[in-house]
PDB file of N, CA, C and O in Angstrom:
ATOM      1  N   ASP A   1     225.047 201.278 120.575  1.00  0.00           N
ATOM      2  CA  ASP A   1     224.880 201.291 121.911  1.00  0.00           C
ATOM      3  C   ASP A   1     223.943 202.079 121.949  1.00  0.00           C
ATOM      4  O   ASP A   1     224.121 203.197 121.466  1.00  0.00           O
ATOM      5  N   ILE A   2     222.453 201.678 122.630  1.00  0.00           N
ATOM      6  CA  ILE A   2     221.421 202.543 123.059  1.00  0.00           C
ATOM      7  C   ILE A   2     221.494 203.909 123.729  1.00  0.00           C
ATOM      8  O   ILE A   2     220.621 204.776 123.734  1.00  0.00           O
ATOM      9  N   ARG A   3     223.051 203.948 124.458  1.00  0.00           N
ATOM     10  CA  ARG A   3     222.804 205.246 125.032  1.00  0.00           C
ATOM     11  C   ARG A   3     223.288 206.082 124.696  1.00  0.00           C
ATOM     12  O   ARG A   3     223.291 207.103 125.384  1.00  0.00           O
ATOM     13  N   ASP A   4     223.978 206.014 123.367  1.00  0.00           N
ATOM     14  CA  ASP A   4     224.562 206.942 122.168  1.00  0.00           C
ATOM     15  C   ASP A   4     222.977 207.688 121.592  1.00  0.00           C
ATOM     16  O   ASP A   4     222.872 208.769 121.012  1.00  0.00           O
ATOM     17  N   PHE A   5     222.408 207.204 121.780  1.00  0.00           N
ATOM     18  CA  PHE A   5     220.819 207.616 120.989  1.00  0.00           C
ATOM     19  C   PHE A   5     219.726 208.077 121.796  1.00  0.00           C
ATOM     20  O   PHE A   5     218.886 207.301 122.250  1.00  0.00           O
ATOM     21  N   ALA A   6     219.709 209.511 122.018  1.00  0.00           N
ATOM     22  CA  ALA A   6     218.256 210.001 122.912  1.00  0.00           C
ATOM     23  C   ALA A   6     217.464 210.657 122.476  1.00  0.00           C
ATOM     24  O   ALA A   6     217.845 211.818 122.333  1.00  0.00           O
ATOM     25  N   LEU A   7     216.145 210.400 122.072  1.00  0.00           N
ATOM     26  CA  LEU A   7     215.243 210.980 121.777  1.00  0.00           C
ATOM     27  C   LEU A   7     214.695 212.254 122.591  1.00  0.00           C
ATOM     28  O   LEU A   7     214.249 213.310 122.143  1.00  0.00           O
ATOM     29  N   TRP A   8     214.859 211.845 123.899  1.00  0.00           N
ATOM     30  CA  TRP A   8     214.121 212.690 125.184  1.00  0.00           C
ATOM     31  C   TRP A   8     215.417 212.756 125.926  1.00  0.00           C
ATOM     32  O   TRP A   8     216.202 211.810 125.990  1.00  0.00           O
ATOM     33  N   LYS A   9     215.590 213.867 126.456  1.00  0.00           N
ATOM     34  CA  LYS A   9     216.844 213.981 127.669  1.00  0.00           C
ATOM     35  C   LYS A   9     216.520 214.184 128.727  1.00  0.00           C
ATOM     36  O   LYS A   9     216.455 215.413 128.739  1.00  0.00           O
ATOM     37  N   LEU A  10     216.228 213.817 129.773  1.00  0.00           N
ATOM     38  CA  LEU A  10     215.545 214.410 131.322  1.00  0.00           C
ATOM     39  C   LEU A  10     216.457 215.648 131.604  1.00  0.00           C
ATOM     40  O   LEU A  10     217.636 215.834 131.304  1.00  0.00           O
ATOM     41  N   ALA A  11     215.616 216.397 132.234  1.00  0.00           N
ATOM     42  CA  ALA A  11     216.324 217.540 132.911  1.00  0.00           C
ATOM     43  C   ALA A  11     217.154 217.027 133.999  1.00  0.00           C
ATOM     44  O   ALA A  11     216.677 216.081 134.626  1.00  0.00           O
ATOM     45  N   LYS A  12     218.274 217.453 134.335  1.00  0.00           N
ATOM     46  CA  LYS A  12     219.420 217.214 135.691  1.00  0.00           C
ATOM     47  C   LYS A  12     218.845 217.998 136.631  1.00  0.00           C
ATOM     48  O   LYS A  12     219.117 217.771 137.810  1.00  0.00           O
ATOM     49  N   SER A  13     218.105 218.876 136.347  1.00  0.00           N
ATOM     50  CA  SER A  13     217.860 219.928 137.471  1.00  0.00           C
ATOM     51  C   SER A  13     216.585 220.778 137.241  1.00  0.00           C
ATOM     52  O   SER A  13     215.998 220.785 136.158  1.00  0.00           O
ATOM     53  N   ALA A  14     216.191 221.493 138.320  1.00  0.00           N
ATOM     54  CA  ALA A  14     215.134 222.254 138.083  1.00  0.00           C
ATOM     55  C   ALA A  14     215.363 223.639 137.354  1.00  0.00           C
ATOM     56  O   ALA A  14     214.437 224.301 136.886  1.00  0.00           O
ATOM     57  N   ASN A  15     216.764 224.027 137.305  1.00  0.00           N
ATOM     58  CA  ASN A  15     217.096 225.593 136.563  1.00  0.00           C
ATOM     59  C   ASN A  15     217.325 224.993 134.845  1.00  0.00           C
ATOM     60  O   ASN A  15     217.232 225.758 133.885  1.00  0.00           O
ATOM     61  N   GLU A  16     217.595 223.683 134.725  1.00  0.00           N
ATOM     62  CA  GLU A  16     217.694 223.200 133.152  1.00  0.00           C
ATOM     63  C   GLU A  16     216.682 223.296 132.741  1.00  0.00           C
ATOM     64  O   GLU A  16     215.650 222.992 133.339  1.00  0.00           O
ATOM     65  N   PRO A  17     216.804 223.964 131.063  1.00  0.00           N
ATOM     66  CA  PRO A  17     215.187 224.166 130.203  1.00  0.00           C
ATOM     67  C   PRO A  17     214.922 223.119 130.093  1.00  0.00           C
ATOM     68  O   PRO A  17     215.820 222.315 129.841  1.00  0.00           O
ATOM     69  N   GLY A  18     213.543 222.674 130.241  1.00  0.00           N
ATOM     70  CA  GLY A  18     212.984 221.696 129.806  1.00  0.00           C
ATOM     71  C   GLY A  18     211.339 221.571 129.824  1.00  0.00           C
ATOM     72  O   GLY A  18     210.721 222.578 130.169  1.00  0.00           O
ATOM     73  N   TRP A  19     210.742 220.612 129.538  1.00  0.00           N
ATOM     74  CA  TRP A  19     209.145 220.632 129.157  1.00  0.00           C
ATOM     75  C   TRP A  19     208.677 219.173 129.722  1.00  0.00           C
ATOM     76  O   TRP A  19     209.297 218.120 129.576  1.00  0.00           O
ATOM     77  N   ASP A  20     207.294 219.384 130.478  1.00  0.00           N
ATOM     78  CA  ASP A  20     207.005 218.446 131.169  1.00  0.00           C
ATOM     79  C   ASP A  20     206.362 217.454 130.012  1.00  0.00           C
ATOM     80  O   ASP A  20     205.693 217.935 129.098  1.00  0.00           O
ATOM     81  N   SER A  21     206.599 216.110 130.114  1.00  0.00           N
ATOM     82  CA  SER A  21     206.089 215.171 128.823  1.00  0.00           C
ATOM     83  C   SER A  21     205.737 213.866 129.678  1.00  0.00           C
ATOM     84  O   SER A  21     205.939 213.862 130.892  1.00  0.00           O
ATOM     85  N   PRO A  22     205.207 212.765 129.016  1.00  0.00           N
ATOM     86  CA  PRO A  22     204.999 211.797 129.471  1.00  0.00           C
ATOM     87  C   PRO A  22     206.208 210.727 130.147  1.00  0.00           C
ATOM     88  O   PRO A  22     205.926 209.878 130.993  1.00  0.00           O
ATOM     89  N   TRP A  23     207.408 210.919 129.674  1.00  0.00           N
ATOM     90  CA  TRP A  23     208.630 210.287 129.985  1.00  0.00           C
ATOM     91  C   TRP A  23     209.451 211.312 131.062  1.00  0.00           C
ATOM     92  O   TRP A  23     210.626 211.171 131.402  1.00  0.00           O
ATOM     93  N   GLY A  24     208.581 212.314 131.482  1.00  0.00           N
ATOM     94  CA  GLY A  24     209.436 213.141 132.710  1.00  0.00           C
ATOM     95  C   GLY A  24     209.819 214.728 132.122  1.00  0.00           C
ATOM     96  O   GLY A  24     209.570 215.111 130.979  1.00  0.00           O
ATOM     97  N   ARG A  25     210.413 215.454 133.081  1.00  0.00           N
ATOM     98  CA  ARG A  25     210.508 217.037 132.631  1.00  0.00           C
ATOM     99  C   ARG A  25     211.788 216.419 131.713  1.00  0.00           C
ATOM    100  O   ARG A  25     212.454 215.429 132.018  1.00  0.00           O
ATOM    101  N   GLY A  26     211.978 217.353 130.378  1.00  0.00           N
ATOM    102  CA  GLY A  26     213.250 217.261 129.973  1.00  0.00           C
ATOM    103  C   GLY A  26     213.310 217.774 128.559  1.00  0.00           C
ATOM    104  O   GLY A  26     212.312 218.474 128.385  1.00  0.00           O
ATOM    105  N   ARG A  27     213.960 217.731 127.610  1.00  0.00           N
ATOM    106  CA  ARG A  27     213.982 218.213 126.076  1.00  0.00           C
ATOM    107  C   ARG A  27     214.386 217.448 125.049  1.00  0.00           C
ATOM    108  O   ARG A  27     215.069 216.476 125.373  1.00  0.00           O
ATOM    109  N   PRO A  28     214.135 217.619 123.749  1.00  0.00           N
ATOM    110  CA  PRO A  28     214.500 216.707 122.894  1.00  0.00           C
ATOM    111  C   PRO A  28     215.704 216.609 122.896  1.00  0.00           C
ATOM    112  O   PRO A  28     216.310 217.489 123.508  1.00  0.00           O
ATOM    113  N   GLY A  29     216.549 215.451 122.183  1.00  0.00           N
ATOM    114  CA  GLY A  29     217.874 215.136 122.105  1.00  0.00           C
ATOM    115  C   GLY A  29     218.189 214.733 120.802  1.00  0.00           C
ATOM    116  O   GLY A  29     217.505 214.389 119.838  1.00  0.00           O
ATOM    117  N   TRP A  30     219.253 214.844 120.984  1.00  0.00           N
ATOM    118  CA  TRP A  30     219.543 214.602 119.377  1.00  0.00           C
ATOM    119  C   TRP A  30     219.345 215.424 118.293  1.00  0.00           C
ATOM    120  O   TRP A  30     219.613 215.033 117.157  1.00  0.00           O
ATOM    121  N   HIS A  31     218.848 216.664 118.548  1.00  0.00           N
ATOM    122  CA  HIS A  31     218.578 217.618 117.292  1.00  0.00           C
ATOM    123  C   HIS A  31     217.415 217.142 116.980  1.00  0.00           C
ATOM    124  O   HIS A  31     217.207 217.396 115.793  1.00  0.00           O
ATOM    125  N   ILE A  32     216.395 216.477 117.535  1.00  0.00           N
ATOM    126  CA  ILE A  32     215.585 216.146 116.496  1.00  0.00           C
ATOM    127  C   ILE A  32     214.449 217.288 115.827  1.00  0.00           C
ATOM    128  O   ILE A  32     213.508 217.132 115.048  1.00  0.00           O
ATOM    129  N   GLU A  33     215.050 218.584 116.569  1.00  0.00           N
ATOM    130  CA  GLU A  33     214.346 219.557 115.967  1.00  0.00           C
ATOM    131  C   GLU A  33     214.892 220.051 114.584  1.00  0.00           C
ATOM    132  O   GLU A  33     214.114 220.548 113.770  1.00  0.00           O
ATOM    133  N   CYS A  34     216.386 219.897 114.286  1.00  0.00           N
ATOM    134  CA  CYS A  34     216.445 219.503 112.786  1.00  0.00           C
ATOM    135  C   CYS A  34     216.253 219.125 112.137  1.00  0.00           C
ATOM    136  O   CYS A  34     216.420 219.631 111.027  1.00  0.00           O
ATOM    137  N   SER A  35     215.726 217.877 112.332  1.00  0.00           N
ATOM    138  CA  SER A  35     214.983 216.803 111.276  1.00  0.00           C
ATOM    139  C   SER A  35     213.593 217.733 111.025  1.00  0.00           C
ATOM    140  O   SER A  35     213.307 218.290 109.965  1.00  0.00           O
ATOM    141  N   ALA A  36     212.914 217.753 112.096  1.00  0.00           N
ATOM    142  CA  ALA A  36     211.546 218.096 111.927  1.00  0.00           C
ATOM    143  C   ALA A  36     211.264 219.876 111.314  1.00  0.00           C
ATOM    144  O   ALA A  36     210.124 220.308 111.143  1.00  0.00           O
ATOM    145  N   MET A  37     212.054 220.400 111.152  1.00  0.00           N
ATOM    146  CA  MET A  37     212.327 221.842 110.529  1.00  0.00           C
ATOM    147  C   MET A  37     212.782 221.442 109.110  1.00  0.00           C
ATOM    148  O   MET A  37     212.077 221.919 108.221  1.00  0.00           O
ATOM    149  N   THR A  38     213.675 220.770 108.763  1.00  0.00           N
ATOM    150  CA  THR A  38     214.233 220.264 107.602  1.00  0.00           C
ATOM    151  C   THR A  38     212.681 219.735 106.485  1.00  0.00           C
ATOM    152  O   THR A  38     212.458 220.035 105.313  1.00  0.00           O
ATOM    153  N   ARG A  39     211.923 218.945 107.370  1.00  0.00           N
ATOM    154  CA  ARG A  39     211.198 218.345 106.632  1.00  0.00           C
ATOM    155  C   ARG A  39     209.947 219.251 106.483  1.00  0.00           C
ATOM    156  O   ARG A  39     209.426 219.242 105.368  1.00  0.00           O
ATOM    157  N   ALA A  40     209.393 220.025 107.434  1.00  0.00           N
ATOM    158  CA  ALA A  40     208.631 221.221 107.519  1.00  0.00           C
ATOM    159  C   ALA A  40     208.741 221.984 106.214  1.00  0.00           C
ATOM    160  O   ALA A  40     207.763 222.235 105.510  1.00  0.00           O
ATOM    161  N   THR A  41     210.048 222.355 105.916  1.00  0.00           N
ATOM    162  CA  THR A  41     210.813 223.260 104.777  1.00  0.00           C
ATOM    163  C   THR A  41     210.898 222.750 103.516  1.00  0.00           C
ATOM    164  O   THR A  41     210.506 223.317 102.496  1.00  0.00           O
ATOM    165  N   PHE A  42     211.530 221.429 103.605  1.00  0.00           N
ATOM    166  CA  PHE A  42     211.615 220.720 102.490  1.00  0.00           C
ATOM    167  C   PHE A  42     210.913 219.753 101.918  1.00  0.00           C
ATOM    168  O   PHE A  42     210.816 219.552 100.708  1.00  0.00           O
ATOM    169  N   GLY A  43     210.480 219.223 102.679  1.00  0.00           N
ATOM    170  CA  GLY A  43     209.541 217.628 102.822  1.00  0.00           C
ATOM    171  C   GLY A  43     210.494 216.621 102.894  1.00  0.00           C
ATOM    172  O   GLY A  43     211.506 216.671 103.592  1.00  0.00           O
ATOM    173  N   ASP A  44     210.085 215.491 101.996  1.00  0.00           N
ATOM    174  CA  ASP A  44     210.634 214.201 102.129  1.00  0.00           C
ATOM    175  C   ASP A  44     211.820 213.948 101.210  1.00  0.00           C
ATOM    176  O   ASP A  44     212.281 212.816 101.066  1.00  0.00           O
ATOM    177  N   LEU A  45     212.395 215.215 100.480  1.00  0.00           N
ATOM    178  CA  LEU A  45     213.289 214.941  99.123  1.00  0.00           C
ATOM    179  C   LEU A  45     214.583 215.270 100.245  1.00  0.00           C
ATOM    180  O   LEU A  45     215.445 214.395 100.156  1.00  0.00           O
ATOM    181  N   LEU A  46     214.829 216.079 101.028  1.00  0.00           N
ATOM    182  CA  LEU A  46     215.928 216.520 101.355  1.00  0.00           C
ATOM    183  C   LEU A  46     216.122 216.284 102.611  1.00  0.00           C
ATOM    184  O   LEU A  46     215.076 216.221 103.256  1.00  0.00           O
ATOM    185  N   ASP A  47     217.249 216.103 103.301  1.00  0.00           N
ATOM    186  CA  ASP A  47     217.863 216.157 104.626  1.00  0.00           C
ATOM    187  C   ASP A  47     218.921 217.205 104.601  1.00  0.00           C
ATOM    188  O   ASP A  47     219.877 217.065 103.838  1.00  0.00           O
ATOM    189  N   LEU A  48     218.831 218.157 105.311  1.00  0.00           N
ATOM    190  CA  LEU A  48     220.040 219.177 105.519  1.00  0.00           C
ATOM    191  C   LEU A  48     220.228 219.382 107.060  1.00  0.00           C
ATOM    192  O   LEU A  48     219.423 219.899 107.834  1.00  0.00           O
ATOM    193  N   HIS A  49     221.418 218.884 107.328  1.00  0.00           N
ATOM    194  CA  HIS A  49     222.257 219.330 108.422  1.00  0.00           C
ATOM    195  C   HIS A  49     223.902 219.859 108.201  1.00  0.00           C
ATOM    196  O   HIS A  49     224.516 219.832 107.135  1.00  0.00           O
ATOM    197  N   ALA A  50     224.276 220.211 109.168  1.00  0.00           N
ATOM    198  CA  ALA A  50     225.519 221.246 108.918  1.00  0.00           C
ATOM    199  C   ALA A  50     226.474 220.681 110.188  1.00  0.00           C
ATOM    200  O   ALA A  50     226.053 220.461 111.324  1.00  0.00           O
ATOM    201  N   GLY A  51     227.715 220.520 109.772  1.00  0.00           N
ATOM    202  CA  GLY A  51     228.636 220.364 110.954  1.00  0.00           C
ATOM    203  C   GLY A  51     230.284 219.623 110.320  1.00  0.00           C
ATOM    204  O   GLY A  51     230.434 219.202 109.173  1.00  0.00           O
ATOM    205  N   GLY A  52     231.141 219.625 111.185  1.00  0.00           N
ATOM    206  CA  GLY A  52     232.234 218.742 110.968  1.00  0.00           C
ATOM    207  C   GLY A  52     232.245 217.519 110.869  1.00  0.00           C
ATOM    208  O   GLY A  52     231.217 216.908 111.159  1.00  0.00           O
ATOM    209  N   VAL A  53     233.337 216.859 110.460  1.00  0.00           N
ATOM    210  CA  VAL A  53     233.662 215.426 110.316  1.00  0.00           C
ATOM    211  C   VAL A  53     233.591 214.928 111.685  1.00  0.00           C
ATOM    212  O   VAL A  53     233.081 213.836 111.935  1.00  0.00           O
ATOM    213  N   ASP A  54     234.157 215.802 112.712  1.00  0.00           N
ATOM    214  CA  ASP A  54     234.399 215.248 114.111  1.00  0.00           C
ATOM    215  C   ASP A  54     232.945 215.188 114.491  1.00  0.00           C
ATOM    216  O   ASP A  54     232.865 214.799 115.656  1.00  0.00           O
ATOM    217  N   LEU A  55     231.694 215.433 113.932  1.00  0.00           N
ATOM    218  CA  LEU A  55     230.279 215.203 114.439  1.00  0.00           C
ATOM    219  C   LEU A  55     229.748 213.826 113.687  1.00  0.00           C
ATOM    220  O   LEU A  55     228.651 213.313 113.908  1.00  0.00           O
ATOM    221  N   ALA A  56     230.678 213.357 112.813  1.00  0.00           N
ATOM    222  CA  ALA A  56     230.191 212.100 112.329  1.00  0.00           C
ATOM    223  C   ALA A  56     229.353 211.147 113.012  1.00  0.00           C
ATOM    224  O   ALA A  56     228.218 210.819 112.667  1.00  0.00           O
ATOM    225  N   PHE A  57     230.044 210.700 114.076  1.00  0.00           N
ATOM    226  CA  PHE A  57     229.483 210.022 115.246  1.00  0.00           C
ATOM    227  C   PHE A  57     229.526 210.952 116.256  1.00  0.00           C
ATOM    228  O   PHE A  57     230.439 211.774 116.328  1.00  0.00           O
ATOM    229  N   PRO A  58     228.490 210.888 117.155  1.00  0.00           N
ATOM    230  CA  PRO A  58     227.334 209.912 117.058  1.00  0.00           C
ATOM    231  C   PRO A  58     226.376 210.966 116.539  1.00  0.00           C
ATOM    232  O   PRO A  58     225.189 210.643 116.488  1.00  0.00           O
ATOM    233  N   HIS A  59     226.769 212.325 116.100  1.00  0.00           N
ATOM    234  CA  HIS A  59     225.558 213.399 115.598  1.00  0.00           C
ATOM    235  C   HIS A  59     225.050 213.164 114.605  1.00  0.00           C
ATOM    236  O   HIS A  59     223.838 212.947 114.617  1.00  0.00           O
ATOM    237  N   HIS A  60     225.885 213.111 113.204  1.00  0.00           N
ATOM    238  CA  HIS A  60     225.238 212.873 112.043  1.00  0.00           C
ATOM    239  C   HIS A  60     224.419 211.386 111.616  1.00  0.00           C
ATOM    240  O   HIS A  60     223.443 211.230 110.883  1.00  0.00           O
ATOM    241  N   GLU A  61     225.269 210.336 112.418  1.00  0.00           N
ATOM    242  CA  GLU A  61     224.909 208.972 112.360  1.00  0.00           C
ATOM    243  C   GLU A  61     223.360 208.867 113.042  1.00  0.00           C
ATOM    244  O   GLU A  61     222.408 208.235 112.587  1.00  0.00           O
ATOM    245  N   ASN A  62     223.403 209.598 114.148  1.00  0.00           N
ATOM    246  CA  ASN A  62     221.827 209.675 114.839  1.00  0.00           C
ATOM    247  C   ASN A  62     220.651 210.556 114.163  1.00  0.00           C
ATOM    248  O   ASN A  62     219.462 210.400 114.442  1.00  0.00           O
ATOM    249  N   GLU A  63     221.157 211.527 113.213  1.00  0.00           N
ATOM    250  CA  GLU A  63     220.042 212.471 112.606  1.00  0.00           C
ATOM    251  C   GLU A  63     219.739 211.125 111.359  1.00  0.00           C
ATOM    252  O   GLU A  63     218.613 210.703 111.094  1.00  0.00           O
ATOM    253  N   ILE A  64     220.888 210.681 110.794  1.00  0.00           N
ATOM    254  CA  ILE A  64     220.145 209.682 109.784  1.00  0.00           C
ATOM    255  C   ILE A  64     219.385 208.453 110.198  1.00  0.00           C
ATOM    256  O   ILE A  64     218.499 207.929 109.522  1.00  0.00           O
ATOM    257  N   ALA A  65     219.771 208.082 111.255  1.00  0.00           N
ATOM    258  CA  ALA A  65     218.625 207.193 112.067  1.00  0.00           C
ATOM    259  C   ALA A  65     217.647 207.444 112.100  1.00  0.00           C
ATOM    260  O   ALA A  65     216.806 206.676 111.633  1.00  0.00           O
ATOM    261  N   GLN A  66     217.246 208.835 112.764  1.00  0.00           N
ATOM    262  CA  GLN A  66     215.751 209.585 112.775  1.00  0.00           C
ATOM    263  C   GLN A  66     215.160 209.851 111.221  1.00  0.00           C
ATOM    264  O   GLN A  66     213.963 209.596 111.092  1.00  0.00           O
ATOM    265  N   TRP A  67     215.832 210.310 110.091  1.00  0.00           N
ATOM    266  CA  TRP A  67     215.067 210.369 109.102  1.00  0.00           C
ATOM    267  C   TRP A  67     214.669 209.120 108.549  1.00  0.00           C
ATOM    268  O   TRP A  67     213.559 209.075 108.020  1.00  0.00           O
ATOM    269  N   ARG A  68     215.606 207.765 108.587  1.00  0.00           N
ATOM    270  CA  ARG A  68     215.213 206.724 108.113  1.00  0.00           C
ATOM    271  C   ARG A  68     213.891 205.855 109.119  1.00  0.00           C
ATOM    272  O   ARG A  68     213.127 205.007 108.658  1.00  0.00           O
ATOM    273  N   GLY A  69     213.912 206.361 110.588  1.00  0.00           N
ATOM    274  CA  GLY A  69     212.719 205.938 111.306  1.00  0.00           C
ATOM    275  C   GLY A  69     211.656 206.611 111.027  1.00  0.00           C
ATOM    276  O   GLY A  69     210.633 205.935 110.919  1.00  0.00           O
ATOM    277  N   SER A  70     211.551 207.903 110.852  1.00  0.00           N
ATOM    278  CA  SER A  70     210.350 208.467 110.404  1.00  0.00           C
ATOM    279  C   SER A  70     209.698 208.742 108.962  1.00  0.00           C
ATOM    280  O   SER A  70     208.533 209.106 108.802  1.00  0.00           O
ATOM    281  N   ARG A  71     210.645 208.507 107.920  1.00  0.00           N
ATOM    282  CA  ARG A  71     210.353 208.139 106.785  1.00  0.00           C
ATOM    283  C   ARG A  71     210.188 206.854 106.198  1.00  0.00           C
ATOM    284  O   ARG A  71     209.394 206.569 105.302  1.00  0.00           O
ATOM    285  N   GLY A  72     211.050 206.048 106.806  1.00  0.00           N
ATOM    286  CA  GLY A  72     211.143 204.386 105.912  1.00  0.00           C
ATOM    287  C   GLY A  72     211.946 204.650 105.031  1.00  0.00           C
ATOM    288  O   GLY A  72     211.811 203.741 104.212  1.00  0.00           O
ATOM    289  N   GLY A  73     212.629 205.264 104.716  1.00  0.00           N
ATOM    290  CA  GLY A  73     214.171 205.030 103.710  1.00  0.00           C
ATOM    291  C   GLY A  73     215.126 206.413 103.774  1.00  0.00           C
ATOM    292  O   GLY A  73     215.243 207.228 104.689  1.00  0.00           O
ATOM    293  N   ASP A  74     215.533 206.383 102.925  1.00  0.00           N
ATOM    294  CA  ASP A  74     216.911 207.644 102.800  1.00  0.00           C
ATOM    295  C   ASP A  74     216.086 208.792 102.030  1.00  0.00           C
ATOM    296  O   ASP A  74     215.125 208.453 101.339  1.00  0.00           O
ATOM    297  N   PRO A  75     216.479 210.251 102.148  1.00  0.00           N
ATOM    298  CA  PRO A  75     215.714 210.894 101.349  1.00  0.00           C
ATOM    299  C   PRO A  75     216.883 211.131  99.596  1.00  0.00           C
ATOM    300  O   PRO A  75     218.010 210.718  99.323  1.00  0.00           O
ATOM    301  N   SER A  76     215.991 211.871  98.898  1.00  0.00           N
ATOM    302  CA  SER A  76     216.801 211.706  97.626  1.00  0.00           C
ATOM    303  C   SER A  76     218.251 212.655  97.403  1.00  0.00           C
ATOM    304  O   SER A  76     219.096 212.507  96.520  1.00  0.00           O
ATOM    305  N   GLU A  77     218.227 213.640  98.480  1.00  0.00           N
ATOM    306  CA  GLU A  77     219.555 214.229  98.627  1.00  0.00           C
ATOM    307  C   GLU A  77     220.018 214.467 100.141  1.00  0.00           C
ATOM    308  O   GLU A  77     219.253 214.927 100.988  1.00  0.00           O
ATOM    309  N   TRP A  78     221.416 214.089 100.411  1.00  0.00           N
ATOM    310  CA  TRP A  78     221.875 214.446 101.943  1.00  0.00           C
ATOM    311  C   TRP A  78     222.516 215.674 101.271  1.00  0.00           C
ATOM    312  O   TRP A  78     223.010 215.850 100.157  1.00  0.00           O
ATOM    313  N   CYS A  79     222.287 216.650 102.609  1.00  0.00           N
ATOM    314  CA  CYS A  79     223.259 217.743 102.407  1.00  0.00           C
ATOM    315  C   CYS A  79     224.324 217.852 103.628  1.00  0.00           C
ATOM    316  O   CYS A  79     225.200 218.716 103.608  1.00  0.00           O
TER     317      CYS A  79
END
């Protein structure tokens, strides 16, 4: 379901944290910053995320999709 995956979440009110962007005022969605920081620190060989099995869907599955979309494949190691 396309609604389960959001790279950019629109701010719901003026008081909600956000930044102006071509897509409207909002913030990154689905922890894209985790993927960016991991790549900056470890390169393309390792994807590092944490969380319980209760986050397998949608959180972890969406982060896997982010990795594959930005790198064209799977990392050598998932942690």
